[in-house]
C-alpha positions in Angstrom: 94.8 93.8 134.1 92.2 91.2 134.2 91.0 89.1 137.1 90.9 85.3 136.8 87.9 83.5 138.3 89.3 80.1 137.6 92.1 80.1 140.0 94.1 76.9 140.6 92.9 75.7 144.0 96.3 74.2 145.1 97.3 75.2 148.7 100.5 74.7 150.6 99.4 71.7 152.1 98.9 70.2 148.8 102.6 70.5 148.1 104.1 67.2 148.9 108.0 66.6 149.0 110.6 69.3 148.5 109.8 70.5 152.1 113.2 72.7 152.3 112.5 74.3 148.9 108.9 75.1 149.8 109.9 76.6 153.2 112.4 79.1 151.5 109.6 80.1 148.9 106.8 80.4 151.7 109.1 82.3 154.4 109.9 84.9 151.6 106.4 85.6 150.9 105.8 85.9 154.6 108.6 88.6 154.8 106.7 90.6 152.2 103.3 90.3 154.1 105.0 91.3 157.3 106.4 94.6 155.7 110.0 93.3 155.6 112.0 93.5 152.3 111.6 90.3 150.5 114.0 88.8 147.9 113.1 88.2 144.2 113.0 84.5 143.7 113.9 82.3 140.8 112.6 78.8 141.1 114.7 76.7 138.9 114.8 73.0 138.0 113.6 69.9 136.0 110.1 69.8 134.5 107.2 68.5 136.8 108.8 69.1 139.9 106.1 71.6 141.1 107.8 75.0 140.7 104.7 76.7 139.3 102.5 75.0 141.6 104.5 76.3 144.6 104.0 79.9 143.5 100.4 79.5 142.9 99.9 77.8 146.3 101.2 81.1 148.0 98.2 82.9 146.5 95.6 80.5 148.1 97.5 80.3 151.4 97.9 84.1 151.9 94.9 85.6 149.9 92.9 86.6 153.1 96.2 88.4 154.4 96.1 90.6 151.3 98.4 88.7 148.9 97.7 89.0 145.1 99.5 87.3 142.1 99.8 88.9 138.8 100.9 86.4 136.2 102.9 88.2 133.4 104.2 86.5 130.1 107.5 87.5 128.7 106.0 89.3 125.9 104.6 91.7 128.4 107.9 92.4 130.0 107.9 95.6 128.2 104.9 96.7 130.2 106.5 96.0 133.6 107.0 99.6 134.7 103.4 100.3 133.7 102.1 97.5 136.0 104.2 98.5 138.9 102.8 101.8 138.6 99.3 100.7 138.8 99.7 98.6 141.8 102.4 100.2 143.9 99.9 102.4 145.8 97.3 99.7 146.3 97.0 98.4 149.9 97.7 94.8 149.0 100.8 92.9 148.3 101.6 91.5 145.0 103.7 88.6 143.6 104.5 89.3 139.8 104.8 86.0 138.5 106.8 85.0 135.4 106.1 81.2 134.7 108.7 79.2 132.6 110.6 82.3 131.9 113.2 82.0 129.2 114.4 84.4 126.3 116.3 83.6 123.0 119.3 85.8 122.5 117.4 87.8 119.8 114.8 88.9 122.3 116.0 92.0 124.2 113.0 92.2 126.7 115.0 90.6 129.4 116.9 93.9 129.7 113.8 95.5 131.1 113.4 92.7 133.7 117.0 92.8 134.5 117.0 96.6 135.1 114.0 96.2 137.6 115.6 93.3 139.4 118.9 95.1 139.9 117.1 98.3 141.1 117.7 100.6 138.3 115.6 103.8 137.5 112.6 101.7 138.3 112.8 100.5 141.8 110.2 97.8 142.9 107.8 99.3 145.6 107.9 97.6 149.0 104.5 95.9 148.4 105.8 94.0 145.3 108.2 91.1 144.7 108.9 89.0 141.6 109.0 85.3 141.4 109.9 83.5 138.3 110.1 79.7 137.3 112.4 78.5 134.7 113.8 75.1 133.4 117.1 76.9 132.6 119.6 77.9 134.9 120.6 80.8 132.6 117.2 82.3 131.3 118.8 83.8 128.3 120.0 81.3 125.7 123.6 81.2 124.8 124.6 80.8 121.2 128.1 79.4 121.1 128.3 80.3 117.4 127.9 84.0 118.4 131.3 85.7 118.1 130.2 88.3 120.8 130.3 85.5 123.5 134.1 85.8 123.2 133.6 89.2 124.5 133.5 89.0 128.4 131.1 92.0 128.8 128.5 90.7 126.3 128.6 87.2 127.6 128.0 88.6 131.2 125.3 90.7 129.9 123.6 87.6 128.7 124.2 85.3 131.8 123.6 87.9 134.5 119.6 87.8 134.5 119.7 84.8 136.7 122.0 86.4 139.0 119.9 89.4 139.7 117.3 87.2 141.6 118.1 87.5 145.3 117.1 83.8 146.0 117.4 80.9 143.5 115.6 77.7 144.8 116.6 74.4 142.8 114.2 71.8 142.2 115.7 68.5 140.9 113.8 65.3 139.9 113.3 63.0 142.9 115.2 59.8 143.4 113.2 56.6 143.3 112.8 56.5 147.1 111.6 60.4 147.1 109.1 59.5 144.3 107.6 56.6 146.1 107.3 58.8 149.1 105.3 61.3 147.1 103.1 58.6 145.6 102.6 57.1 149.1 101.5 60.3 150.7 99.1 61.1 147.6 97.4 57.5 148.1 96.9 58.3 151.6 95.5 61.7 151.0 93.0 60.1 148.8 92.3 57.3 151.0 93.6 54.6 148.5 93.8 51.4 150.4 96.0 49.2 148.1 98.9 46.8 149.1 101.9 48.8 149.2 104.2 46.6 147.0 101.5 46.4 144.4 101.0 50.1 144.5 105.0 50.7 144.4 105.2 48.4 141.3 102.5 50.3 139.4 103.9 53.5 140.3 107.3 52.7 139.0 105.8 51.3 135.7 103.9 54.5 135.4 107.2 56.5 135.6 109.0 54.4 133.1 106.1 54.4 130.6 105.0 58.1 130.8 107.0 61.3 132.0 109.7 59.7 134.5 109.9 60.3 138.2 108.4 63.7 139.3 105.7 64.9 141.6 103.7 65.8 138.5 104.0 62.3 137.3 103.1 60.9 140.8 99.9 63.0 140.7 98.9 61.8 137.3 99.5 58.2 138.4 97.4 58.8 141.5 94.5 60.5 139.4 94.5 57.6 136.9 94.4 55.1 139.7 91.5 56.9 141.5 89.5 56.5 138.2 90.5 52.7 137.8 89.2 52.1 141.4 86.1 53.9 140.8 85.3 51.9 137.5 85.8 48.6 139.5 83.3 49.6 142.2 80.2 50.8 140.1 
């Protein structure tokens, strides 16, 4: 395990919109910190909606309370039992974080993760919980040309990984109204004083020309606007 000195500084206060979704994720982390059994959490939904940022914010929010985050790539799932063995007797609480998790049908590593999630031979210790993000509702890819999908047991084997998470939190792309609320709150946060109708028009144009409506797109628009304002004042 290798420490990371360049940690994303995002905090829970920086998370704008999706209040109910954030509350579920945060309260589950609090349960872990208070010694209650937490649920493993899957954050599923559209790209740019802040799934990864939500998990990373937990580290900065609760670091002083002993929370640590270990990011694990899907290629390292095979080492999951080894990682758990290293941290299980530490005096801290750990989130094992799988970001943008998905498996092709030829990748069998998902079975290792599935075994841990469902409490097989390797049971998660009380100081460890798993958080994962994915753009897919079913993390393991289906191949409709695969004859084995006609076999109910084989199909369930491939689709059941998502169901092993105790909590699934869904992040969908915001409506136009929700997107503009995020833009407005970001503008207020950065003390941008621009007439609202003008700001609204530019924000909607940005969403059309770039990556659509999302919290990420709103942040990118505000970051761009901050620099434009700076250029016009120097």
